[in-house]
C-alpha positions as CSV (number, residue, x, y, z in Angstrom):
1,X,52.9,-1.9,5.8
2,X,50.5,-4.8,5.2
3,X,47.5,-2.5,4.3
4,X,48.7,-1.3,0.8
5,X,49.0,-4.9,-0.5
6,X,45.4,-5.6,0.7
7,X,44.2,-2.6,-1.2
8,X,45.9,-3.8,-4.3
9,X,44.3,-7.2,-3.8
10,X,40.8,-5.6,-3.7
11,X,41.6,-3.5,-6.8
12,X,42.7,-6.7,-8.7
13,X,39.5,-8.5,-7.5
14,X,37.3,-5.6,-8.7
15,X,39.1,-5.4,-12.0
16,X,38.7,-9.2,-12.6
17,X,34.9,-8.9,-11.8
18,X,34.6,-6.0,-14.2
19,X,36.4,-7.8,-17.0
20,X,34.2,-10.9,-16.4
21,X,31.0,-8.8,-16.6
22,X,32.2,-7.1,-19.8
23,X,33.2,-10.4,-21.3
24,X,29.8,-11.9,-20.5
25,X,28.0,-8.9,-22.1
26,X,30.1,-9.1,-25.2
27,X,29.5,-12.9,-25.4
28,X,25.7,-12.4,-24.9
29,X,25.6,-9.7,-27.6
30,X,27.5,-11.8,-30.2
31,X,25.7,-15.1,-29.4
32,X,22.9,-14.7,-32.0
33,X,25.4,-13.9,-34.7
34,X,27.3,-17.2,-34.3
35,X,24.2,-19.4,-34.2
36,X,22.2,-17.9,-37.1
37,X,22.6,-16.7,-40.6
38,X,21.2,-13.5,-42.1
39,X,17.9,-15.3,-43.0
40,X,17.4,-16.2,-39.3
41,X,17.8,-20.1,-39.8
42,X,20.5,-22.0,-37.9
43,X,23.5,-23.0,-39.9
44,X,23.0,-26.7,-39.3
45,X,19.5,-26.6,-40.7
46,X,20.6,-24.7,-43.8
47,X,23.3,-27.3,-44.4
48,X,20.8,-30.2,-43.9
49,X,18.4,-28.6,-46.4
50,X,21.2,-28.0,-48.9
51,X,22.2,-31.6,-48.7
52,X,18.6,-32.7,-49.2
53,X,18.3,-30.4,-52.2
54,X,21.5,-31.9,-53.8
55,X,20.3,-35.5,-53.3
56,X,16.6,-35.1,-54.0
57,X,16.8,-32.2,-56.5
58,X,14.8,-29.6,-54.4
59,X,14.5,-28.5,-50.8
60,X,11.5,-29.6,-48.8
61,X,8.3,-27.8,-49.7
62,X,7.8,-26.5,-46.1
63,X,11.2,-24.8,-46.3
64,X,10.3,-23.1,-49.6
65,X,7.0,-21.9,-48.1
66,X,8.8,-20.5,-45.0
67,X,11.3,-18.7,-47.2
68,X,8.5,-17.2,-49.3
69,X,6.6,-16.0,-46.2
70,X,9.7,-14.3,-44.9
71,X,10.1,-12.3,-48.2
72,X,6.4,-11.1,-48.7
73,X,5.0,-8.4,-46.5
74,X,1.8,-9.3,-44.7
75,X,-1.3,-8.6,-46.7
76,X,-3.4,-7.7,-43.7
77,X,-4.0,-4.0,-42.9
78,X,-2.9,-2.3,-39.7
79,X,-5.1,-3.0,-36.7
80,X,-4.5,0.6,-35.5
81,X,-7.8,2.4,-35.5
82,X,-6.0,5.7,-36.3
83,X,-4.5,4.3,-39.5
84,X,-6.6,4.9,-42.6
85,X,-5.1,1.7,-44.1
86,X,-7.2,-0.2,-41.6
87,X,-10.4,0.9,-43.3
88,X,-9.3,0.7,-47.0
89,X,-7.8,-2.3,-48.8
90,X,-5.6,-2.3,-51.9
91,X,-7.8,-2.0,-55.0
92,X,-10.5,0.0,-53.2
93,X,-11.4,3.3,-54.9
94,X,-9.5,6.2,-53.3
95,X,-11.8,7.9,-50.8
96,X,-12.8,11.5,-51.3
97,X,-11.9,14.1,-48.7
98,X,-15.6,14.3,-47.7
99,X,-15.7,10.5,-47.1
100,X,-12.5,10.6,-44.9
101,X,-13.7,13.6,-42.9
102,X,-17.2,12.1,-42.5
103,X,-15.7,8.8,-41.3
104,X,-13.4,10.6,-38.8
105,X,-16.4,12.6,-37.5
106,X,-18.4,9.5,-37.0
107,X,-15.6,8.0,-35.0
108,X,-15.5,11.1,-32.8
109,X,-12.1,12.3,-34.2
110,X,-12.0,16.1,-34.2
111,X,-8.2,16.6,-34.7
112,X,-6.0,16.5,-37.8
113,X,-8.3,16.1,-40.8
114,X,-11.2,15.6,-38.5
115,X,-10.9,19.3,-37.5
116,X,-12.2,20.3,-40.9
117,X,-15.8,20.4,-42.0
118,X,-16.6,18.2,-45.0
119,X,-16.2,19.9,-48.5
120,X,-19.3,21.8,-49.5
121,X,-20.2,22.7,-45.9
122,X,-19.2,26.3,-46.3
123,X,-19.6,27.4,-50.0
124,X,-17.4,30.2,-51.3
125,X,-18.8,33.7,-50.8
126,X,-20.0,35.4,-53.9
127,X,-19.8,39.2,-54.5
128,X,-17.9,41.9,-56.3
129,X,-14.5,41.1,-57.8
130,X,-11.7,43.4,-56.7
131,X,-9.2,44.3,-59.5
132,X,-5.6,43.6,-58.6
133,X,-4.5,47.2,-59.3
134,X,-7.4,48.9,-57.5
135,X,-6.4,50.6,-54.2
136,X,-9.2,50.0,-51.7
137,X,-10.2,52.8,-49.3
138,X,-10.2,52.3,-45.6
139,X,-12.8,49.9,-44.4
140,X,-12.8,47.6,-47.4
141,X,-10.7,44.4,-47.8
142,X,-10.0,41.8,-50.4
143,X,-11.1,38.3,-49.2
144,X,-9.2,35.4,-50.7
145,X,-10.8,32.0,-51.0
146,X,-10.2,28.6,-52.6
147,X,-12.6,25.9,-53.8
148,X,-12.9,22.6,-52.0
149,X,-10.4,21.2,-54.6
150,X,-7.9,23.9,-53.7
151,X,-8.4,26.1,-56.8
152,X,-7.9,29.8,-56.0
153,X,-10.9,32.1,-56.4
154,X,-10.4,35.8,-57.3
155,X,-10.7,38.1,-54.3
156,X,-14.2,39.2,-53.3
157,X,-14.9,42.7,-51.8
158,X,-15.7,42.7,-48.1
159,X,-16.0,45.2,-45.3
160,X,-13.1,45.1,-42.9
161,X,-13.9,43.6,-39.5
162,X,-15.2,46.3,-37.0
163,X,-15.7,48.9,-39.8
164,X,-18.9,50.9,-39.6
165,X,-20.0,52.6,-42.8
166,X,-21.8,55.9,-42.2
167,X,-24.2,58.0,-44.4
168,X,-23.8,61.7,-45.2
169,X,-25.3,62.6,-41.8
170,X,-22.9,60.3,-39.9
171,X,-25.5,57.7,-39.1
172,X,-24.4,54.0,-39.3
173,X,-25.5,52.2,-42.4
174,X,-26.8,48.6,-41.9
175,X,-24.3,46.2,-43.4
176,X,-24.7,42.5,-44.3
177,X,-23.9,40.0,-41.6
178,X,-21.4,38.2,-43.8
179,X,-19.7,41.5,-44.6
180,X,-19.9,41.0,-48.4
181,X,-20.2,44.5,-50.0
182,X,-23.3,44.9,-52.1
183,X,-23.0,46.8,-55.3
184,X,-24.8,49.9,-53.9
185,X,-22.2,50.2,-51.1
186,X,-19.1,49.6,-53.2
187,X,-16.4,52.3,-53.1
188,X,-17.0,55.1,-55.7
189,X,-15.2,54.5,-59.0
190,X,-14.5,50.8,-58.5
191,X,-15.3,48.7,-61.6
192,X,-18.2,46.4,-60.7
193,X,-18.1,42.8,-61.8
194,X,-19.1,39.6,-59.9
195,X,-16.5,37.1,-59.1
196,X,-16.4,33.8,-61.1
197,X,-16.3,30.7,-58.9
198,X,-14.7,27.8,-60.7
199,X,-16.8,24.7,-61.1
200,X,-15.2,21.3,-60.6
């Protein structure tokens, strides 16, 4: 009959330890709130500076400087080499896409913007314009492009990948390597006009 009270004693002991641990954690968590104000200065120091301000007319200069430094964000750029802000300062002219991509390539970065070639590396393909309402026969496609500035260019006529054009006897006709359809190989009856590439 003596064993059940011993178990109850152990339970009470464990419960007291648990309550003490929880109390210590709550006290530790609340400790910074009691000793500081929202600005991060201890209450006693704020009261001292307030008393000095009422007697002398203004708080000490070093306190004003500390308050100002807390309010202004740091003027130094990020030290992260992957942050573009580390390379450009406020007031610098905005870098062009070519400058950013070139700088990334020089740094060995080939992902993100660095995965692209600089503008002007691959100029738009020039060729015959394809009217919007013209139905293309098998083997021809509309190739859509944009300028380096993102301006759409009207579709240019190209041979479909893997398509082989044949003459009347069934022999393959030599086609351009870039697959742009020359006027002499355009589908019969298609109006022929060269595309207009917008200038920047």
